[in-house]
PAMAR-819518 format. One record per residue (C-alpha): residue number from 1; residue in three letters; chain; x, y, z. Coordinates in nm, 4 decimals. Example, Ala and Ser with C-alpha at 12.3 -4.5 7.8 and 13.67 -1.06 7.14 Angstrom:
// residues 2
1;ALA;A;1.2300;-0.4500;0.7800 $
2;SER;A;1.3670;-0.1060;0.7140 $
***
This chain:
// residues 390
1;UNK;A;-3.7372;0.1722;0.0022 $
2;UNK;A;-3.5352;0.1278;-0.2987 $
3;UNK;A;-3.1466;0.1501;-0.2952 $
4;UNK;A;-2.9119;0.1642;-0.6648 $
5;UNK;A;-2.5808;0.0670;-0.5836 $
6;UNK;A;-2.3128;0.1626;-0.8288 $
7;UNK;A;-1.9079;0.1829;-0.8099 $
8;UNK;A;-1.5877;0.2732;-0.9778 $
9;UNK;A;-1.7116;0.4842;-1.2394 $
10;UNK;A;-1.3366;0.6021;-1.2449 $
11;UNK;A;-1.4451;0.9383;-1.4328 $
12;UNK;A;-1.1663;1.0836;-1.6525 $
13;UNK;A;-1.0040;0.7445;-1.7341 $
14;UNK;A;-0.9259;0.6115;-2.0688 $
15;UNK;A;-0.8952;0.2862;-2.2531 $
16;UNK;A;-0.5365;0.2151;-2.4028 $
17;UNK;A;-0.5269;0.5160;-2.5547 $
18;UNK;A;-0.8955;0.6083;-2.5759 $
19;UNK;A;-1.0759;0.8659;-2.4112 $
20;UNK;A;-1.4350;0.7810;-2.2393 $
21;UNK;A;-1.5453;1.0828;-2.1377 $
22;UNK;A;-1.8433;1.0463;-2.3673 $
23;UNK;A;-1.9257;0.6938;-2.2618 $
24;UNK;A;-1.8913;0.7868;-1.8800 $
25;UNK;A;-2.1758;1.1161;-1.9502 $
26;UNK;A;-2.3429;0.8571;-2.1213 $
27;UNK;A;-2.3593;0.6368;-1.8552 $
28;UNK;A;-2.4344;0.8914;-1.6562 $
29;UNK;A;-2.7543;0.9734;-1.8413 $
30;UNK;A;-2.9143;0.6614;-1.8564 $
31;UNK;A;-2.8147;0.6393;-1.4419 $
32;UNK;A;-2.9922;0.9295;-1.3771 $
33;UNK;A;-3.3048;0.8299;-1.6359 $
34;UNK;A;-3.2661;0.5041;-1.4776 $
35;UNK;A;-3.3090;0.6569;-1.0878 $
36;UNK;A;-3.6117;0.8686;-1.2261 $
37;UNK;A;-3.8480;0.5482;-1.3927 $
38;UNK;A;-3.7504;0.3329;-1.1024 $
39;UNK;A;-3.8134;0.5637;-0.8259 $
40;UNK;A;-3.5402;0.5122;-0.6990 $
41;UNK;A;-3.4765;0.7088;-0.3544 $
42;UNK;A;-3.0576;0.6784;-0.2140 $
43;UNK;A;-2.7465;0.6402;-0.4414 $
44;UNK;A;-2.4941;0.4415;-0.3020 $
45;UNK;A;-2.1546;0.5104;-0.5365 $
46;UNK;A;-1.8981;0.3235;-0.3315 $
47;UNK;A;-1.5439;0.4916;-0.4177 $
48;UNK;A;-1.2992;0.5440;-0.6844 $
49;UNK;A;-1.5417;0.7551;-0.8509 $
50;UNK;A;-1.2271;0.9435;-0.9665 $
51;UNK;A;-0.9896;0.7321;-1.2273 $
52;UNK;A;-0.6683;0.9971;-1.0148 $
53;UNK;A;-0.6491;1.1832;-0.7052 $
54;UNK;A;-0.6028;1.4904;-0.9482 $
55;UNK;A;-0.8850;1.4590;-1.2130 $
56;UNK;A;-0.9080;1.6501;-1.5072 $
57;UNK;A;-1.1518;1.9542;-1.5511 $
58;UNK;A;-1.3766;1.7431;-1.7528 $
59;UNK;A;-1.4347;1.4849;-1.4930 $
60;UNK;A;-1.5120;1.7220;-1.2107 $
61;UNK;A;-1.7446;1.8656;-1.4208 $
62;UNK;A;-1.9760;1.5531;-1.5220 $
63;UNK;A;-1.9455;1.4143;-1.1636 $
64;UNK;A;-2.0720;1.8055;-1.0740 $
65;UNK;A;-2.3552;1.6959;-1.3721 $
66;UNK;A;-2.4251;1.3526;-1.1844 $
67;UNK;A;-2.4933;1.4813;-0.8347 $
68;UNK;A;-2.7323;1.7610;-0.9490 $
69;UNK;A;-2.9364;1.4901;-1.1828 $
70;UNK;A;-2.9426;1.2158;-0.9362 $
71;UNK;A;-3.0988;1.4943;-0.6887 $
72;UNK;A;-3.3074;1.6342;-0.9720 $
73;UNK;A;-3.5075;1.3049;-1.0398 $
74;UNK;A;-3.5883;1.2098;-0.6710 $
75;UNK;A;-3.3010;1.0643;-0.5193 $
76;UNK;A;-3.0381;1.1197;-0.2388 $
77;UNK;A;-2.6709;1.0188;-0.2934 $
78;UNK;A;-2.4416;0.8528;-0.0638 $
79;UNK;A;-2.0758;0.8570;-0.2005 $
80;UNK;A;-1.6998;0.7412;-0.0891 $
81;UNK;A;-1.3888;0.8233;-0.1701 $
82;UNK;A;-1.1627;0.5156;-0.3280 $
83;UNK;A;-0.8226;0.3876;-0.3151 $
84;UNK;A;-0.8221;0.6201;-0.6486 $
85;UNK;A;-0.9665;0.9418;-0.5452 $
86;UNK;A;-0.8085;1.1949;-0.3208 $
87;UNK;A;-1.0081;1.2213;0.0145 $
88;UNK;A;-1.0150;1.6165;0.0655 $
89;UNK;A;-1.0721;1.6658;-0.2768 $
90;UNK;A;-1.3812;1.3870;-0.2838 $
91;UNK;A;-1.4932;1.5242;0.0315 $
92;UNK;A;-1.5146;1.8881;-0.0122 $
93;UNK;A;-1.7859;2.1153;0.0984 $
94;UNK;A;-1.9252;1.7780;0.2356 $
95;UNK;A;-2.1562;1.9573;0.5293 $
96;UNK;A;-2.3099;2.1840;0.2691 $
97;UNK;A;-2.3881;1.9003;0.0472 $
98;UNK;A;-2.5264;1.7187;0.2816 $
99;UNK;A;-2.8076;1.9909;0.3738 $
100;UNK;A;-2.8900;1.9284;-0.0604 $
101;UNK;A;-2.8883;1.5523;-0.0132 $
102;UNK;A;-2.5679;1.4736;-0.1195 $
103;UNK;A;-2.3983;1.2546;0.1775 $
104;UNK;A;-2.0061;1.2648;0.1432 $
105;UNK;A;-1.7411;1.1159;0.3226 $
106;UNK;A;-1.4424;1.1650;0.3149 $
107;UNK;A;-1.3058;1.1890;0.6839 $
108;UNK;A;-1.0302;0.8929;0.7621 $
109;UNK;A;-0.9940;0.9949;1.0922 $
110;UNK;A;-1.0922;0.7364;1.3135 $
111;UNK;A;-1.2837;0.9785;1.4935 $
112;UNK;A;-1.5164;1.0681;1.2274 $
113;UNK;A;-1.4311;0.7508;0.9015 $
114;UNK;A;-1.7202;0.4995;1.0535 $
115;UNK;A;-1.9239;0.6666;1.2112 $
116;UNK;A;-2.2981;0.6275;1.1306 $
117;UNK;A;-2.5795;0.8619;1.0081 $
118;UNK;A;-2.9874;0.8440;0.9689 $
119;UNK;A;-3.1264;0.9206;0.6617 $
120;UNK;A;-3.5354;0.9544;0.7178 $
121;UNK;A;-3.7552;0.7871;0.4243 $
122;UNK;A;-4.1036;0.8031;0.3713 $
123;UNK;A;-4.1550;0.3920;0.5634 $
124;UNK;A;-3.9231;0.4444;0.8563 $
125;UNK;A;-3.5343;0.5563;0.9250 $
126;UNK;A;-3.2219;0.4437;0.7342 $
127;UNK;A;-2.8576;0.4092;0.9365 $
128;UNK;A;-2.5822;0.4743;0.7145 $
129;UNK;A;-2.2226;0.3866;0.7618 $
130;UNK;A;-1.9762;0.5389;0.4543 $
131;UNK;A;-1.6202;0.4114;0.5062 $
132;UNK;A;-1.3709;0.5657;0.2774 $
133;UNK;A;-1.1292;0.3373;0.1754 $
134;UNK;A;-0.8906;0.3559;0.4727 $
135;UNK;A;-0.4777;0.3011;0.3955 $
136;UNK;A;-0.3541;0.1225;0.7591 $
137;UNK;A;-0.0477;0.3532;0.6730 $
138;UNK;A;-0.2417;0.6516;0.7202 $
139;UNK;A;-0.5214;0.5252;0.9429 $
140;UNK;A;-0.2714;0.4282;1.2357 $
141;UNK;A;-0.1181;0.7032;1.3068 $
142;UNK;A;0.1835;0.7103;1.5666 $
143;UNK;A;0.1078;1.0074;1.8163 $
144;UNK;A;0.3840;1.2548;1.9496 $
145;UNK;A;0.5313;0.9892;2.1313 $
146;UNK;A;0.6355;0.8174;1.8059 $
147;UNK;A;0.3424;0.5454;1.9598 $
148;UNK;A;0.0519;0.3981;1.7545 $
149;UNK;A;-0.2947;0.4413;1.9531 $
150;UNK;A;-0.4017;0.1910;2.1145 $
151;UNK;A;-0.6208;-0.0991;1.9255 $
152;UNK;A;-0.7152;-0.4041;1.9371 $
153;UNK;A;-0.7299;-0.4528;1.6028 $
154;UNK;A;-0.4109;-0.5108;1.3969 $
155;UNK;A;-0.2527;-0.2790;1.1055 $
156;UNK;A;-0.4378;-0.3836;0.7827 $
157;UNK;A;-0.7436;-0.3146;0.6006 $
158;UNK;A;-0.9221;-0.5468;0.7729 $
159;UNK;A;-0.8184;-0.3622;1.0825 $
160;UNK;A;-0.8695;-0.0497;0.9840 $
161;UNK;A;-1.2305;-0.1436;0.8802 $
162;UNK;A;-1.2805;-0.2539;1.2323 $
163;UNK;A;-1.2034;-0.0144;1.4136 $
164;UNK;A;-1.3412;0.2424;1.2630 $
165;UNK;A;-1.6635;0.0429;1.2599 $
166;UNK;A;-1.6721;-0.0475;1.6056 $
167;UNK;A;-1.8735;0.1433;1.7639 $
168;UNK;A;-2.1272;0.1585;1.4581 $
169;UNK;A;-2.3573;-0.1099;1.5409 $
170;UNK;A;-2.3858;0.0297;1.9096 $
171;UNK;A;-2.4772;0.3763;1.7926 $
172;UNK;A;-2.7446;0.2198;1.5294 $
173;UNK;A;-2.8730;0.0105;1.8507 $
174;UNK;A;-2.9163;0.3081;2.0581 $
175;UNK;A;-3.1457;0.4895;1.8059 $
176;UNK;A;-3.3404;0.1516;1.7407 $
177;UNK;A;-3.2937;0.1798;1.3403 $
178;UNK;A;-3.3940;-0.1849;1.2416 $
179;UNK;A;-3.2210;-0.1916;0.8249 $
180;UNK;A;-2.8689;-0.0418;0.7524 $
181;UNK;A;-2.6138;0.0391;0.5379 $
182;UNK;A;-2.2574;0.0549;0.4880 $
183;UNK;A;-2.0517;0.1158;0.1908 $
184;UNK;A;-1.6759;0.0376;0.1684 $
185;UNK;A;-1.4150;0.0324;-0.0728 $
186;UNK;A;-1.2182;-0.3080;-0.0108 $
187;UNK;A;-1.0757;-0.6111;-0.0969 $
188;UNK;A;-1.3275;-0.8524;0.0659 $
189;UNK;A;-1.1800;-1.2288;0.1039 $
190;UNK;A;-1.3586;-1.4884;-0.1146 $
191;UNK;A;-1.3368;-1.6221;-0.4319 $
192;UNK;A;-1.3060;-1.3528;-0.6610 $
193;UNK;A;-1.0945;-1.2889;-0.9689 $
194;UNK;A;-0.9288;-0.8885;-1.0021 $
195;UNK;A;-0.9285;-0.7674;-1.3478 $
196;UNK;A;-0.6223;-0.5571;-1.4903 $
197;UNK;A;-0.7353;-0.2429;-1.4162 $
198;UNK;A;-0.7435;-0.2630;-1.0533 $
199;UNK;A;-0.4533;-0.1293;-0.8358 $
200;UNK;A;-0.3093;-0.3629;-0.5273 $
201;UNK;A;-0.4109;-0.2839;-0.2330 $
202;UNK;A;-0.1167;-0.4484;-0.0836 $
203;UNK;A;0.0914;-0.7993;-0.1489 $
204;UNK;A;0.0200;-1.1022;0.0992 $
205;UNK;A;-0.2569;-1.0832;0.2085 $
206;UNK;A;-0.3397;-0.7576;0.4201 $
207;UNK;A;-0.5476;-0.5837;0.1637 $
208;UNK;A;-0.8265;-0.8876;0.2410 $
209;UNK;A;-1.1430;-0.8225;0.4454 $
210;UNK;A;-1.2536;-1.0832;0.5614 $
211;UNK;A;-1.7129;-1.0943;0.5053 $
212;UNK;A;-1.6967;-1.1541;0.8787 $
213;UNK;A;-1.6534;-0.7135;0.9046 $
214;UNK;A;-2.0141;-0.6646;0.7474 $
215;UNK;A;-2.2001;-0.8661;0.9868 $
216;UNK;A;-2.5009;-0.7607;1.1167 $
217;UNK;A;-2.5462;-0.4481;0.8466 $
218;UNK;A;-2.8713;-0.5539;0.6141 $
219;UNK;A;-2.7128;-0.4671;0.2838 $
220;UNK;A;-2.2759;-0.3968;0.2276 $
221;UNK;A;-2.2347;-0.2044;-0.1229 $
222;UNK;A;-1.8712;-0.2801;-0.2209 $
223;UNK;A;-1.6698;-0.1086;-0.4506 $
224;UNK;A;-1.3054;-0.2202;-0.5583 $
225;UNK;A;-1.3247;-0.4803;-0.7953 $
226;UNK;A;-1.4424;-0.4091;-1.1553 $
227;UNK;A;-1.6757;-0.7624;-1.2295 $
228;UNK;A;-1.9603;-0.7689;-1.0231 $
229;UNK;A;-1.9730;-1.0450;-0.7247 $
230;UNK;A;-2.2437;-1.1298;-0.4314 $
231;UNK;A;-2.2169;-1.3222;-0.0673 $
232;UNK;A;-2.4044;-1.4146;0.1852 $
233;UNK;A;-2.7366;-1.4204;-0.0628 $
234;UNK;A;-2.6517;-1.0882;-0.1785 $
235;UNK;A;-2.6375;-0.8987;0.0994 $
236;UNK;A;-2.2934;-0.8251;0.0440 $
237;UNK;A;-2.2273;-0.7138;-0.2965 $
238;UNK;A;-2.0178;-0.5926;-0.5718 $
239;UNK;A;-2.1425;-0.3678;-0.8273 $
240;UNK;A;-1.8419;-0.4075;-1.0937 $
241;UNK;A;-1.7610;-0.0444;-1.2957 $
242;UNK;A;-2.0475;0.0364;-1.5298 $
243;UNK;A;-1.7862;0.0299;-1.8520 $
244;UNK;A;-1.4748;-0.1777;-1.9426 $
245;UNK;A;-1.2021;-0.0190;-1.8199 $
246;UNK;A;-0.9265;-0.3434;-1.8884 $
247;UNK;A;-0.9909;-0.6674;-2.1652 $
248;UNK;A;-1.0254;-0.8812;-1.8354 $
249;UNK;A;-1.3716;-0.7623;-1.7579 $
250;UNK;A;-1.5400;-0.9379;-2.0839 $
251;UNK;A;-1.8815;-0.9951;-1.8237 $
252;UNK;A;-2.1571;-0.7719;-1.8534 $
253;UNK;A;-2.1906;-0.4811;-1.6406 $
254;UNK;A;-2.4613;-0.4092;-1.3699 $
255;UNK;A;-2.6322;-0.1843;-1.1057 $
256;UNK;A;-2.7210;-0.3286;-0.8779 $
257;UNK;A;-3.0976;-0.2651;-0.7719 $
258;UNK;A;-3.1812;-0.2966;-0.3520 $
259;UNK;A;-3.5529;-0.3038;-0.2412 $
260;UNK;A;-3.4825;-0.2655;0.1546 $
261;UNK;A;-3.8310;-0.3028;0.3805 $
262;UNK;A;-3.8306;-0.1026;0.7388 $
263;UNK;A;-3.7447;-0.4338;0.9125 $
264;UNK;A;-3.3679;-0.5009;0.6620 $
265;UNK;A;-3.4981;-0.7784;0.4869 $
266;UNK;A;-3.3273;-0.6669;0.0940 $
267;UNK;A;-3.4696;-0.8179;-0.2480 $
268;UNK;A;-3.1800;-0.7345;-0.4818 $
269;UNK;A;-3.1965;-0.6750;-0.8931 $
270;UNK;A;-2.9070;-0.7270;-1.1337 $
271;UNK;A;-2.9644;-0.3993;-1.3878 $
272;UNK;A;-2.7514;-0.4712;-1.7035 $
273;UNK;A;-2.5768;-0.1170;-1.7941 $
274;UNK;A;-2.6287;-0.1326;-2.1875 $
275;UNK;A;-2.3958;0.1771;-2.2137 $
276;UNK;A;-2.0094;0.1407;-2.3414 $
277;UNK;A;-1.8234;-0.0607;-2.6023 $
278;UNK;A;-1.7684;-0.4311;-2.4767 $
279;UNK;A;-1.3811;-0.6103;-2.5021 $
280;UNK;A;-1.3461;-0.8575;-2.6434 $
281;UNK;A;-0.9769;-1.0543;-2.6567 $
282;UNK;A;-0.9329;-1.3255;-3.0075 $
283;UNK;A;-0.6225;-1.4901;-3.1103 $
284;UNK;A;-0.5128;-1.7063;-3.3900 $
285;UNK;A;-0.3784;-1.5980;-3.7371 $
286;UNK;A;-0.4370;-1.2610;-3.9011 $
287;UNK;A;-0.5438;-1.4338;-4.2441 $
288;UNK;A;-0.8144;-1.6324;-3.9602 $
289;UNK;A;-0.9247;-1.3805;-3.7902 $
290;UNK;A;-0.9815;-1.1864;-4.1302 $
291;UNK;A;-1.2473;-1.3784;-4.2277 $
292;UNK;A;-1.3452;-1.6844;-3.9596 $
293;UNK;A;-1.7159;-1.5860;-3.8979 $
294;UNK;A;-1.6263;-1.7732;-3.4997 $
295;UNK;A;-1.4975;-1.3580;-3.3994 $
296;UNK;A;-1.8104;-1.2045;-3.5256 $
297;UNK;A;-1.8787;-1.1275;-3.1723 $
298;UNK;A;-1.6115;-0.8828;-3.1717 $
299;UNK;A;-1.6845;-0.6466;-3.4517 $
300;UNK;A;-1.8252;-0.3963;-3.2435 $
301;UNK;A;-1.5927;-0.4045;-2.9605 $
302;UNK;A;-1.2989;-0.3024;-2.7978 $
303;UNK;A;-1.0549;-0.5446;-2.9451 $
304;UNK;A;-0.7293;-0.6888;-2.8083 $
305;UNK;A;-0.5482;-0.9579;-3.1220 $
306;UNK;A;-0.3293;-1.2163;-3.0155 $
307;UNK;A;-0.1399;-1.2848;-3.2977 $
308;UNK;A;0.0241;-1.5947;-3.3550 $
309;UNK;A;0.1853;-1.5388;-3.6861 $
310;UNK;A;0.5254;-1.6710;-3.7508 $
311;UNK;A;0.6216;-1.3527;-3.9878 $
312;UNK;A;0.5975;-1.0270;-3.9619 $
313;UNK;A;0.2703;-0.9218;-4.1070 $
314;UNK;A;0.2730;-0.5817;-4.2530 $
315;UNK;A;0.0493;-0.3152;-4.1102 $
316;UNK;A;-0.1408;-0.5558;-3.9379 $
317;UNK;A;-0.3618;-0.2872;-3.6917 $
318;UNK;A;-0.4554;-0.1418;-3.9574 $
319;UNK;A;-0.5314;-0.4964;-4.1426 $
320;UNK;A;-0.7230;-0.5662;-3.8622 $
321;UNK;A;-0.9099;-0.2607;-3.8313 $
322;UNK;A;-1.0765;-0.3145;-4.1634 $
323;UNK;A;-1.3150;-0.5972;-4.0206 $
324;UNK;A;-1.2915;-0.4665;-3.6605 $
325;UNK;A;-1.2400;-0.1104;-3.6519 $
326;UNK;A;-1.2190;-0.0594;-3.2738 $
327;UNK;A;-0.8957;-0.2236;-3.2487 $
328;UNK;A;-0.6106;-0.0631;-2.9939 $
329;UNK;A;-0.4097;-0.3360;-2.9023 $
330;UNK;A;-0.1926;-0.5898;-3.0837 $
331;UNK;A;0.0450;-0.8517;-2.9326 $
332;UNK;A;0.2763;-1.1265;-3.1086 $
333;UNK;A;0.2880;-1.4397;-2.9077 $
334;UNK;A;0.4812;-1.6129;-3.1328 $
335;UNK;A;0.6861;-1.3224;-3.2930 $
336;UNK;A;0.7956;-1.2281;-2.9330 $
337;UNK;A;0.9249;-1.6250;-2.7968 $
338;UNK;A;1.0927;-1.6701;-3.1200 $
339;UNK;A;1.2991;-1.3464;-3.0630 $
340;UNK;A;1.3801;-1.4168;-2.6815 $
341;UNK;A;1.5428;-1.7570;-2.8535 $
342;UNK;A;1.6332;-1.6566;-3.1812 $
343;UNK;A;1.9004;-1.3416;-3.3175 $
344;UNK;A;2.2231;-1.2981;-3.2237 $
345;UNK;A;2.3646;-1.2092;-2.8614 $
346;UNK;A;2.3131;-0.8481;-2.8031 $
347;UNK;A;2.6745;-0.8588;-2.7053 $
348;UNK;A;2.8034;-0.9471;-3.0434 $
349;UNK;A;2.5993;-0.7333;-3.2722 $
350;UNK;A;2.8762;-0.4456;-3.2672 $
351;UNK;A;3.1024;-0.6947;-3.4098 $
352;UNK;A;2.8577;-0.8325;-3.6692 $
353;UNK;A;2.8517;-0.7486;-4.0302 $
354;UNK;A;2.5662;-0.5701;-4.2378 $
355;UNK;A;2.5600;-0.8552;-4.4356 $
356;UNK;A;2.5965;-1.1077;-4.1054 $
357;UNK;A;2.3011;-0.9209;-3.8949 $
358;UNK;A;2.0956;-0.9131;-4.2500 $
359;UNK;A;2.1170;-1.2928;-4.2265 $
360;UNK;A;2.0108;-1.3216;-3.8857 $
361;UNK;A;1.7131;-1.1013;-3.9097 $
362;UNK;A;1.6215;-1.2817;-4.2211 $
363;UNK;A;1.6557;-1.6072;-4.0396 $
364;UNK;A;1.4554;-1.4982;-3.7080 $
365;UNK;A;1.1942;-1.3783;-3.9978 $
366;UNK;A;1.1723;-1.6269;-4.2583 $
367;UNK;A;1.3547;-1.9311;-4.0449 $
368;UNK;A;1.5392;-2.0809;-4.3120 $
369;UNK;A;1.8929;-1.9018;-4.4087 $
370;UNK;A;1.9319;-1.6201;-4.5997 $
371;UNK;A;2.0496;-1.7874;-4.9320 $
372;UNK;A;2.0349;-1.7338;-5.3619 $
373;UNK;A;1.8978;-1.4911;-5.5266 $
374;UNK;A;1.7492;-1.3543;-5.1819 $
375;UNK;A;2.1161;-1.2954;-5.0754 $
376;UNK;A;2.2399;-1.1659;-5.3970 $
377;UNK;A;2.0045;-0.8854;-5.3794 $
378;UNK;A;1.9991;-0.8160;-5.0110 $
379;UNK;A;2.4073;-0.7600;-5.0185 $
380;UNK;A;2.4056;-0.5941;-5.3477 $
381;UNK;A;2.1407;-0.3258;-5.1861 $
382;UNK;A;2.3672;-0.2645;-4.8542 $
383;UNK;A;2.6763;-0.2701;-5.0699 $
384;UNK;A;2.4962;0.0309;-5.2501 $
385;UNK;A;2.3703;0.1491;-4.9498 $
386;UNK;A;2.7119;0.1810;-4.8269 $
387;UNK;A;2.8092;0.3638;-5.1594 $
388;UNK;A;2.5853;0.6343;-5.1624 $
389;UNK;A;2.6442;0.7491;-4.8417 $
390;UNK;A;2.9908;0.7976;-4.8828 $
***
């Protein structure tokens, strides 16, 4: 059987101020066509389906269309909420949806969060453990006596996940099912660089989940990290988000296609997602950015420009967009550094005359004293403005 693993759609999200809904819709179209042409039998969506707990109507409508079209293309769906999703809203009607082949697992109650269910395919059954994002502060709930329920696990992300799936293997074994799939939205311990668009789950390392938690499953479909990563010969993998949501996500976006045999052995293929605009960060003097050929790769990207000019440039965004029409962010490291060391102390500003403020401004911007003809012109302009205001 064939499984397609994807995650972190973040439907309804914007990139800086750019609306991405049309691009997300294009991804859905591409995904559905991939399901149809590759004869995918199960699509695993590993959390952060929406970008926020109360998604906009357009995002809800797009998810509805995506699920309808995936099922119409011949696949079933397994979906879990991530830390951006509201478990109740995403899990609404999960039993009724299950009858249509859309299996949503939104409950974070300990008795249900990691309970396996079984799906039948032409080459045999598959055990599925679909664990929603488990915030330990909400999973481990104090009883009426004020005490936490007994558990052999710590009240961390790893402990919550271990507690939820502790009986899954025995249940699967009792059924005699040889292959299994687990979905989880978590931050595994490993050599991983998170992106700027991922929410921090916890500080101090309590967010990390050991790879050992996923021992014994044929494949672990993970969500939360926006870049693709894999461990243990692809058996434990992040698909990453389908389109970039921050400038740190320059890597090629993918989905994973898993061919799983009846005995649980797998072959995994990375399939590049050809949808959406790539991101690029370019750095240098404004004049160089506008002319140098080495920046040609960024011509059609979402662009963040880091300017190194030590003088203020007139409307740099408009200038950059003449070459890079999708420039959406500008930083000026050189001016920012100077603004932290130059200029008068804030406490002294009120005691300065207009002429003295102009001198400080000129020195900060031009790195030279305001003298001669320029000083005379500026002082005359200040005096004229004062006289007209009286």
